[in-house]
N, C-alpha and C positions, 0 to 999 in steps of 0.2 A: 248283674253288670256295676263294676263300680264307677261311679261317675267322675268325670274328670276335674281335677279342681280348676283347672284352668277355664271351665265353663261355668264356675261358679262365682258368686257375687253377693255380699251383704250390702242393702242399701238401707239408710235410715229414715227414708219416706216413701209414700207410694201412694196414690191416688189422693193425694193434699193430704194425706194423714202423715204424721209422726211418730216413729215408734223408737224407744229407749234400746229396745233389743234389736229391733231391724227386721228386714224381709232377709230370707235367703232366695236369691234368683239363678234358676237352672237355664242356661242359656242351651236350647234344645236345638236350633234351626241347622247345624251342620251334623249332628248326632244320627248314625242309622239306629233307630230304635225298633226295628223289625223284629218280633219276636221277644223282645225284653217285657219280662213280667216283674222283675224286682231292678230297683235301683238303691246301691249302696253310697252311701256318704260317709268318711272318717269324720266323727265330729273333731278331731283334733284340726283336720284341714277347715273345718269352720272356726275355729280359734284364731287362727292363722289369718284368715280371711277377714276377721272381725278387727284385728289388731293392725291391718293395712290399712283398711279402711278408716282406722282412727287417725293411723298417721298422715294419710291424706287429708282428713278434715283438719289436723292442726297445722299442716302445711298450708291449706286455703285460707285458715284464718288467720296464721301469720303474713301472708301475701297481701290479703285484705287490709290489715293494720298496716302494712309499710307503704301501702299505695293509697292510703288516707281513709279506707272504707268503714263502715260500723264495725 
């Protein structure tokens, strides 16, 4: 099974820990995984997810700065 990139995200923190590389989160709730024995994830998709996450972080930091946050 090719895992859909819309069901993946990379987060920088989990369980109170922060990671420079982050964690890959696979959202399984809406997927029918019966009979699935292997899941394939394109590493190019992971790079895109990481870049998107970095852009979101930059936007949040700019918003906080504009609003007078730390």
